[in-house]
Backbone bond lengths (Angstrom), bond angles and torsions (degrees), N, CA, C in turn:
res aa  C-N    CA-C-N  psi(-1)  N-CA   C-N-CA  omega(-1)  CA-C   N-CA-C  phi
1 X - - - 1.463 - - 1.524 109.71 -
2 X 1.312 116.43 134.59 1.465 121.22 -179.37 1.522 110.89 -63.47
3 X 1.341 115.78 139.24 1.459 121.35 179.13 1.529 110.26 -113.90
4 X 1.324 115.32 154.38 1.468 122.31 172.13 1.512 107.73 -98.45
5 X 1.353 116.65 120.42 1.460 121.57 -171.95 1.522 111.30 -124.01
6 X 1.312 114.89 142.99 1.465 122.68 171.41 1.519 106.90 -114.45
7 X 1.334 116.78 130.04 1.458 120.84 179.97 1.526 110.71 -128.36
8 X 1.337 114.80 141.37 1.471 120.98 169.19 1.524 112.27 58.34
9 X 1.314 117.19 41.57 1.460 119.91 175.57 1.528 107.81 -86.78
10 X 1.324 116.52 106.55 1.456 122.32 -174.62 1.523 109.49 -83.52
11 X 1.332 115.71 129.03 1.461 121.95 -175.25 1.521 108.63 -131.76
12 X 1.318 116.16 137.50 1.464 120.79 178.85 1.524 110.69 -74.23
13 X 1.332 115.44 169.14 1.461 120.10 178.85 1.525 112.17 -60.69
14 X 1.338 116.73 -27.08 1.461 119.50 179.84 1.532 112.74 -100.35
15 X 1.335 116.68 17.36 1.461 120.41 166.13 1.507 117.42 90.20
16 X 1.340 118.21 13.60 1.460 120.31 179.94 1.533 110.19 -101.23
17 X 1.335 115.77 139.35 1.458 121.05 -177.04 1.522 112.94 -117.48
18 X 1.317 118.20 5.07 1.467 123.50 174.93 1.521 107.58 -167.87
19 X 1.324 115.73 166.88 1.452 120.17 176.31 1.520 111.85 -83.74
20 X 1.308 115.75 178.59 1.470 120.95 -176.43 1.517 113.50 -74.19
21 X 1.333 117.11 -44.52 1.460 120.84 -167.83 1.525 110.20 -123.59
22 X 1.342 116.30 114.66 1.457 122.25 178.43 1.524 109.03 -84.90
23 X 1.315 117.13 131.04 1.461 122.48 175.02 1.524 108.23 -134.53
24 X 1.335 116.34 172.01 1.463 120.05 177.24 1.516 111.29 -59.13
25 X 1.321 116.46 -35.59 1.461 121.08 -178.05 1.526 111.70 -82.71
26 X 1.333 117.72 -21.93 1.462 121.93 -176.46 1.532 109.42 -131.87
27 X 1.344 116.75 84.28 1.470 119.87 -175.55 1.526 114.64 -60.82
28 X 1.335 118.12 -25.48 1.470 118.95 176.06 1.529 110.24 -120.02
29 X 1.327 116.52 29.37 1.448 120.20 -179.82 1.523 111.09 67.02
30 X 1.314 116.15 -150.98 1.472 120.98 -179.14 1.528 110.58 -87.69
31 X 1.329 115.46 57.67 1.467 119.71 -177.53 1.523 111.28 -136.42
32 X 1.326 116.37 25.44 1.455 119.99 -177.73 1.532 112.00 -59.82
33 X 1.311 117.81 -25.92 1.470 121.25 -179.58 1.528 111.95 -59.00
34 X 1.321 117.83 -23.03 1.453 120.19 179.20 1.524 111.84 -64.88
35 X 1.333 117.49 -27.09 1.456 121.44 -171.95 1.518 113.14 -106.32
36 X 1.318 117.57 5.76 1.456 120.20 -174.10 1.529 112.66 -66.75
37 X 1.332 118.52 -19.85 1.462 121.82 -174.89 1.522 113.25 -89.74
38 X 1.349 118.72 -6.06 1.451 119.67 -166.93 1.520 112.47 -125.65
39 X 1.332 113.43 153.26 1.457 122.82 177.11 1.520 107.66 -114.54
40 X 1.331 117.52 114.55 1.455 121.51 -176.33 1.510 114.47 -61.79
41 X 1.320 118.59 -19.01 1.457 119.83 -179.78 1.526 110.95 -62.68
42 X 1.333 118.01 -42.21 1.462 116.92 179.94 1.512 112.07 -88.82
43 X 1.317 118.29 -20.45 1.465 118.97 171.61 1.518 109.63 -61.01
44 X 1.327 117.35 -44.72 1.455 121.25 -177.93 1.517 112.11 -78.86
45 X 1.330 118.56 -18.58 1.451 121.35 167.73 1.511 115.88 74.91
46 X 1.329 119.56 22.00 1.453 121.20 -178.15 1.524 109.92 -112.08
47 X 1.324 116.54 120.79 1.452 121.04 175.73 1.509 113.09 83.80
48 X 1.349 116.44 164.97 1.465 120.78 -178.65 1.521 111.77 -70.31
49 X 1.321 115.91 147.41 1.457 122.21 178.83 1.520 108.29 -131.51
50 X 1.328 116.30 127.86 1.459 120.87 178.09 1.519 108.88 -86.09
51 X 1.341 115.21 80.49 1.462 121.22 -177.79 1.517 108.33 -153.28
52 X 1.332 118.39 150.16 1.463 120.67 178.48 1.521 111.17 -61.21
53 X 1.323 116.05 147.42 1.462 120.65 176.14 1.521 107.85 -88.77
54 X 1.304 116.01 101.26 1.459 122.83 -174.68 1.527 110.56 -111.21
55 X 1.336 115.76 172.83 1.456 120.12 175.55 1.523 110.73 -59.41
56 X 1.328 117.36 -44.11 1.464 119.95 179.38 1.521 111.27 -60.15
57 X 1.333 115.93 -42.59 1.460 119.26 179.95 1.523 110.64 -64.64
58 X 1.333 117.62 -42.32 1.459 120.76 -179.24 1.525 111.27 -61.54
59 X 1.324 117.07 -43.36 1.462 120.21 -177.72 1.522 112.30 -71.93
60 X 1.326 117.29 -43.69 1.461 119.17 -175.91 1.521 112.24 -73.00
61 X 1.346 117.91 -25.42 1.460 119.78 -177.51 1.520 113.34 -77.47
62 X 1.341 118.54 -2.95 1.465 120.33 173.48 1.527 111.73 -74.54
63 X 1.311 116.70 -3.14 1.473 123.99 -178.11 1.526 113.06 -47.01
64 X 1.334 117.68 -41.36 1.459 120.24 -173.86 1.510 114.91 -104.50
65 X 1.321 118.96 -1.88 1.458 120.95 -173.53 1.519 111.40 -75.31
66 X 1.319 116.39 121.66 1.456 121.32 176.56 1.509 115.04 72.84
67 X 1.334 117.20 17.22 1.472 121.14 -178.47 1.536 109.49 -95.25
68 X 1.337 115.85 129.89 1.455 120.52 178.50 1.501 114.65 -110.85
69 X 1.344 118.03 -10.10 1.464 121.92 178.86 1.522 108.07 -165.83
70 X 1.324 116.08 160.34 1.469 121.61 176.51 1.522 109.31 -129.48
71 X 1.335 114.61 151.63 1.472 122.58 169.02 1.513 107.28 -120.18
72 X 1.320 117.22 132.52 1.459 120.97 177.28 1.518 110.21 -138.16
73 X 1.330 115.87 156.56 1.449 121.10 173.04 1.523 111.13 -77.49
74 X 1.311 115.74 163.90 1.456 119.69 -178.10 1.519 111.77 -62.42
75 X 1.320 117.98 -35.15 1.451 120.83 -179.01 1.514 113.28 -64.61
76 X 1.334 117.59 -27.01 1.461 119.02 175.85 1.518 110.83 -73.29
77 X 1.327 117.34 -29.73 1.464 120.66 179.67 1.525 112.22 -75.73
78 X 1.338 116.71 -34.96 1.460 119.37 -178.40 1.515 111.83 -177.85
79 X 1.330 117.26 172.07 1.463 120.99 -175.74 1.522 114.28 -86.17
80 X 1.334 117.47 -5.51 1.458 120.12 -173.91 1.531 111.60 -70.68
81 X 1.312 116.01 152.21 1.461 121.67 173.45 1.523 108.55 -131.13
82 X 1.331 116.82 163.97 1.451 120.39 178.14 1.520 112.24 75.49
83 X 1.314 115.33 -158.88 1.462 121.46 -178.50 1.526 110.56 -62.93
84 X 1.322 115.84 137.48 1.456 119.99 178.44 1.525 110.61 -65.68
85 X 1.305 116.72 141.79 1.455 121.81 175.90 1.523 109.66 -111.97
86 X 1.318 116.90 161.43 1.465 121.94 -179.18 1.524 109.34 -86.91
87 X 1.344 115.53 68.03 1.463 120.22 -176.31 1.524 112.91 -104.85
88 X 1.345 116.59 3.40 1.450 120.40 178.14 1.516 115.09 81.83
89 X 1.335 118.03 3.97 1.460 121.05 -177.72 1.520 109.89 -70.22
90 X 1.351 116.20 129.27 1.465 121.48 179.05 1.522 111.43 -126.23
91 X 1.337 117.11 22.07 1.455 121.20 -180.00 1.514 111.88 107.29
92 X 1.337 114.87 166.90 1.462 120.80 -176.49 1.519 113.26 -67.40
93 X 1.337 118.24 -16.00 1.462 121.74 -162.95 1.521 113.49 -99.21
94 X 1.326 119.09 2.86 1.458 120.84 178.84 1.520 111.92 71.03
95 X 1.342 115.79 -144.82 1.460 121.03 -173.13 1.525 114.06 -84.38
96 X 1.338 118.43 -4.11 1.456 120.64 -179.42 1.529 110.49 -133.09
97 X 1.316 117.73 71.12 1.474 119.37 176.69 1.528 109.75 -60.29
98 X 1.323 118.14 145.35 1.470 120.18 -173.01 1.524 114.72 -77.99
99 X 1.316 118.91 -2.89 1.461 121.14 -167.30 1.531 112.63 -75.81
100 X 1.313 117.83 -47.73 1.471 123.37 177.24 1.529 112.37 61.82
101 X 1.300 116.89 27.02 1.463 124.15 178.66 1.526 107.65 -145.45
102 X 1.333 118.33 172.66 1.460 119.31 166.23 1.535 110.10 -62.19
103 X 1.337 116.09 139.74 1.465 122.53 177.56 1.526 107.57 -127.58
104 X 1.317 116.77 127.38 1.460 121.66 -179.23 1.524 108.57 -104.68
105 X 1.326 115.52 114.74 1.464 122.71 -177.89 1.527 108.17 -96.92
106 X 1.319 116.88 121.52 1.464 121.15 -178.38 1.522 109.85 -79.80
107 X 1.318 116.09 122.55 1.461 121.63 -178.89 1.523 108.96 -156.37
108 X 1.323 116.24 151.53 1.462 120.37 176.21 1.526 111.97 -90.18
109 X 1.329 117.30 3.05 1.462 121.35 -175.10 1.527 110.03 -122.40
110 X 1.320 115.69 128.03 1.463 121.56 -175.43 1.532 111.26 -66.50
111 X 1.321 114.68 146.71 1.466 121.47 174.89 1.519 108.08 -159.06
112 X 1.331 116.79 144.82 1.456 120.48 177.85 1.528 110.22 -66.62
113 X 1.326 115.92 151.35 1.458 121.02 177.80 1.531 110.63 -65.28
114 X 1.331 115.61 155.47 1.463 122.71 178.79 1.522 107.78 -124.41
115 X 1.344 117.66 122.54 1.455 122.18 -177.64 1.522 110.66 -112.79
116 X 1.335 115.61 145.44 1.459 122.97 179.08 1.529 109.74 -123.09
117 X 1.318 115.94 157.14 1.453 120.94 -176.00 1.515 113.04 -63.91
118 X 1.343 118.59 -25.41 1.461 120.43 -176.86 1.532 113.10 -84.78
119 X 1.327 117.69 8.63 1.458 121.31 176.61 1.513 115.17 99.92
120 X 1.318 117.76 -10.72 1.465 120.75 175.93 1.523 109.71 -70.74
121 X 1.315 117.49 129.63 1.466 122.42 173.68 1.527 107.41 -133.67
122 X 1.324 116.60 119.31 1.460 121.17 176.70 1.524 109.18 -89.87
123 X 1.326 116.13 123.39 1.460 122.69 173.47 1.524 107.70 -112.19
124 X 1.310 117.60 136.57 1.464 122.62 -175.46 1.526 108.37 -108.32
125 X 1.346 116.09 116.26 1.455 119.96 -170.19 1.521 110.61 -130.16
126 X 1.310 114.78 141.25 1.467 122.42 172.37 1.518 106.08 -100.01
127 X 1.321 117.20 97.33 1.464 120.62 -170.58 1.518 110.35 -150.49
128 X 1.319 115.20 152.35 1.465 121.24 171.94 1.528 108.48 -71.75
129 X 1.341 118.47 166.26 1.463 119.02 175.83 1.529 113.18 -53.94
130 X 1.325 117.78 -44.21 1.463 120.04 -178.61 1.522 111.46 -65.42
131 X 1.326 116.93 -41.17 1.457 120.47 179.28 1.527 111.18 -66.08
132 X 1.341 116.36 -42.93 1.458 120.32 179.34 1.522 110.96 -63.96
133 X 1.332 117.03 -40.35 1.455 120.35 179.62 1.524 110.97 -65.47
134 X 1.320 117.96 -36.66 1.462 120.49 177.52 1.531 110.33 -63.78
135 X 1.329 117.33 -42.94 1.463 120.89 178.04 1.527 111.24 -63.23
136 X 1.331 115.85 -46.77 1.457 120.33 -177.12 1.520 111.40 -67.52
137 X 1.326 117.43 -38.03 1.464 120.51 179.88 1.522 110.85 -63.65
138 X 1.318 116.76 -39.50 1.464 119.94 176.94 1.526 110.83 -64.43
139 X 1.333 116.82 -42.72 1.461 121.09 -179.97 1.523 112.14 -69.22
140 X 1.337 117.31 -26.68 1.466 121.32 -177.49 1.519 112.70 -73.35
141 X 1.322 117.24 -14.15 1.474 121.44 172.96 1.531 111.88 55.48
142 X 1.333 115.44 49.31 1.455 120.50 175.91 1.513 115.19 91.85
143 X 1.330 117.74 -13.76 1.455 120.19 176.61 1.533 109.92 -88.29
144 X 1.323 116.34 178.89 1.456 120.71 -176.33 1.525 111.52 -82.83
145 X 1.325 114.69 163.05 1.467 122.35 177.55 1.520 108.30 -111.24
146 X 1.329 116.02 127.09 1.465 120.31 176.45 1.528 109.09 -91.25
147 X 1.330 115.87 127.94 1.458 121.23 171.82 1.526 105.38 -90.31
148 X 1.319 116.29 102.46 1.456 121.13 -164.49 1.513 116.02 -85.95
149 X 1.309 118.72 -7.58 1.458 118.82 -179.49 1.505 111.67 105.76
150 X 1.317 115.95 -172.73 1.436 129.57 -4.00 1.521 114.79 -67.44
151 X 1.332 115.34 -166.33 1.460 119.47 -173.99 1.523 114.04 -61.24
152 X 1.322 118.46 -32.34 1.468 119.72 178.51 1.518 110.74 -64.51
153 X 1.330 116.06 -40.31 1.467 120.19 177.68 1.520 111.04 -66.93
154 X 1.330 117.85 -45.44 1.461 120.54 177.71 1.522 110.27 -59.33
155 X 1.323 116.58 -43.16 1.471 120.10 -179.74 1.531 110.80 -61.47
156 X 1.326 117.73 -38.97 1.466 119.98 -179.38 1.524 111.28 -66.25
157 X 1.339 117.53 -34.51 1.463 120.12 177.13 1.524 111.39 -74.13
158 X 1.324 117.68 -33.42 1.462 120.20 173.56 1.524 110.71 -67.00
159 X 1.319 117.23 -40.85 1.456 120.78 178.07 1.522 111.14 -59.87
160 X 1.346 115.91 -36.35 1.468 120.91 179.83 1.525 112.33 -85.41
161 X 1.330 117.96 2.02 1.465 123.83 179.53 1.529 111.34 56.81
162 X 1.338 115.62 49.88 1.458 120.86 -178.31 1.525 113.31 -113.66
163 X 1.328 118.06 1.29 1.463 121.28 -177.59 1.533 109.51 -92.91
164 X 1.341 115.71 129.34 1.463 121.30 177.47 1.523 112.51 -99.86
165 X 1.321 117.61 -35.08 1.462 123.01 -178.49 1.517 108.10 -132.59
166 X 1.329 116.75 130.74 1.466 121.40 -176.63 1.524 108.87 -133.08
167 X 1.331 115.70 117.65 1.466 121.48 178.44 1.527 107.51 -114.75
168 X 1.329 115.07 106.80 1.459 123.01 179.85 1.524 108.53 -106.49
169 X 1.321 117.04 134.23 1.463 121.14 177.27 1.528 107.73 -114.83
170 X 1.332 116.22 111.14 1.458 120.60 178.88 1.518 109.43 -85.80
171 X 1.335 115.35 121.37 1.455 122.79 -176.69 1.532 108.05 -100.52
172 X 1.339 118.95 136.79 1.470 120.86 -176.51 1.523 113.11 -77.41
173 X 1.328 115.58 62.53 1.462 122.28 173.32 1.520 108.36 -134.32
174 X 1.317 116.44 153.66 1.466 122.36 175.12 1.524 107.25 -116.06
175 X 1.336 116.50 117.51 1.459 120.93 -177.22 1.527 112.79 -87.33
176 X 1.316 116.90 -32.98 1.454 120.00 179.03 1.516 114.63 85.19
177 X 1.313 116.76 -25.78 1.464 121.24 177.71 1.525 108.27 -163.43
178 X 1.317 115.91 166.87 1.454 120.51 179.69 1.510 110.91 144.22
179 X 1.334 115.27 -156.65 1.457 121.49 179.20 1.518 108.67 -96.78
180 X 1.335 118.32 116.20 1.469 120.52 -175.85 1.522 111.84 -78.73
181 X 1.313 116.14 151.82 1.462 120.63 174.52 1.515 111.61 -90.77
182 X 1.338 118.16 -43.84 1.460 121.17 -164.75 1.526 114.13 -93.95
183 X 1.306 118.95 -0.50 1.465 121.43 -176.61 1.533 111.06 -56.14
184 X 1.326 116.56 126.07 1.458 121.76 178.71 1.517 114.87 79.03
185 X 1.344 118.24 8.19 1.459 121.13 -175.02 1.532 112.28 -114.30
186 X 1.305 117.71 30.44 1.464 120.85 -179.92 1.520 110.63 -54.01
187 X 1.336 116.35 130.25 1.459 121.64 177.82 1.511 115.29 83.30
188 X 1.332 117.99 2.59 1.460 119.65 -177.07 1.525 111.59 -61.18
189 X 1.328 117.33 -27.97 1.466 120.63 -177.89 1.529 112.06 -63.56
190 X 1.322 117.55 -19.88 1.456 120.28 -178.50 1.530 112.05 -69.26
191 X 1.327 117.43 -16.41 1.468 121.02 178.87 1.525 112.30 -80.01
192 X 1.339 117.54 -13.78 1.457 121.32 -167.66 1.529 111.90 -120.73
193 X 1.333 114.64 150.50 1.456 121.36 161.41 1.527 106.77 -87.41
194 X 1.330 117.16 132.22 1.458 119.63 -169.78 1.524 111.55 -123.52
195 X 1.330 114.53 142.79 1.453 123.31 171.05 1.524 107.96 -126.88
196 X 1.318 116.23 149.81 1.462 121.82 179.62 1.524 108.48 -131.55
197 X 1.340 115.81 130.99 1.457 121.88 177.88 1.517 107.76 -130.66
198 X 1.324 117.00 130.23 1.467 121.02 -179.99 1.524 109.90 -113.02
199 X 1.336 115.23 142.94 1.462 120.83 178.98 1.513 109.12 -152.39
200 X 1.342 117.03 118.70 1.459 120.71 174.27 1.515 114.15 59.80
201 X 1.328 117.40 33.33 1.454 120.69 179.42 1.514 114.49 88.08
202 X 1.341 117.17 -5.49 1.468 122.40 178.68 1.529 108.25 -103.81
203 X 1.325 117.06 138.25 1.458 120.90 -177.60 1.523 109.98 -116.50
204 X 1.324 115.87 124.22 1.467 122.19 176.50 1.520 108.80 -98.55
205 X 1.317 116.41 124.12 1.458 122.61 175.95 1.527 107.58 -105.53
206 X 1.309 117.22 120.13 1.459 123.10 -176.81 1.529 108.18 -114.65
207 X 1.317 115.82 108.15 1.461 121.88 -174.86 1.527 109.38 -113.34
208 X 1.322 116.12 131.11 1.452 122.85 175.44 1.522 109.64 -120.29
209 X 1.315 115.91 130.28 1.462 121.09 -175.11 1.516 110.74 -63.43
210 X 1.324 116.18 130.57 1.459 121.20 173.06 1.528 109.73 -66.61
211 X 1.324 118.27 156.57 1.471 119.91 177.45 1.533 110.62 -54.88
212 X 1.303 116.08 135.20 1.454 120.76 179.64 1.529 110.98 -77.61
């Protein structure tokens, strides 16, 4: 059965997973410190990487394993708000997005799909979490669906009790402000069996949904 999975969601010690204001220059707002420990080349798992094989690398590189589709919020796709304009924007990743699957971008504004040669196709949908997951699960063709973020999107899927696997990486920084992950989710941990692994000051939280 297809699962909904969250991978490599970096969270500060005070519970923030992104900054307040997304801009072209700051894709996650003033929260770049969350990503200072990681190299996206091995997170995405494509091609050789000249880097030690560490616990952090092993855990973060599961990002793409068994994934057939992704769901993301509009803020992860780009900084724009409101009606889409014909500005040529195709996402933060240029001509080679790392996803290589169908990607469903949650938005209240219609836009034609965007396809890339490497198999990535962005579809723009106005849908609830349950509706979006149904679309993505069908497109995933039996594989799992990654809930790619940002934190507001992940929180909405947790609120709807649609997450089966949750991988949170706590980074030893204090942001002081930003977009919170856990707001309104008191007691959510009771739904999951949890494991915790620490390496080099970074803590990986691996949560698997208990049988419903």
